[in-house]
C-alpha positions, 0 to 999 in steps of 0.5 A: 257933915256933908263932906270930909277933907283930911287936910282940915280937921273935922269938928270932933263932936260932929265927927263922933256923932256920925254913924261909923258907915257915914264917916267911912262913906265921906272918906271914900267920897273924898278919895274918889273925888280927888281921884286918888287911886287906891288898891282897896278904897274900903280898907283905906277909908276904914283906916282913915276913919279909925285914925280920925276917931282916935284924933277926935277923942282928943287927949284921951289917946296920944294920937292927936298929939302925934298928929300934931307932932308929925305936922310940925315935922313937915307932913300935911294932915293927910300924910300924918293920918296915913303915917298913923294908919301905917302904924295902926295897920302894922300893929293890927296885923301883928295882933292877928298873926299872934293867934291870941298870944298878944293880948295887949296889941293896943299898948304896942300900938301906942308904943309904936306911935311914940317912935313914929317920926315924919322921917321914918314914915318917909323912909318907909316908902309908904304913902 
C-alpha cells in the first residue's frame, strides 16, 4: 500500500498486513498532503489507525457496521472515522481516569458506539 485516503476503504487484508507504524505514517502523510491542520497530528493518526484496524476486522466488531450506518446518515467516510474516533477517545479517557475501576472499557466503547448517530456527532461540534 503506497497511500491512504480515508474516503476510500483500504483492502482489509492489505491494511492489516502493514506494520502499525506504516499505517500511522500513511495516515499522517494523507493529512499533511491534504493540508489538514491538526493540534496533534500523531495522536490524530493513531486514532485513525485504530478505527481503520477495527473496520478491517469486519464483523468481528460492530465498528464496520457503525461506519456504514453513519455514512448512510450522510457523513462521508472520513467524517464517520472521526465520529467513531471521538467515541473511542472519550471511552479511553474515561478508562484512564478511572484508576483501574473500569475494567471493561471496551464494552463501554461498543455500547457508546451503538448510541452514535450522524446527528449527535454533528451536534458535538467535533470535526
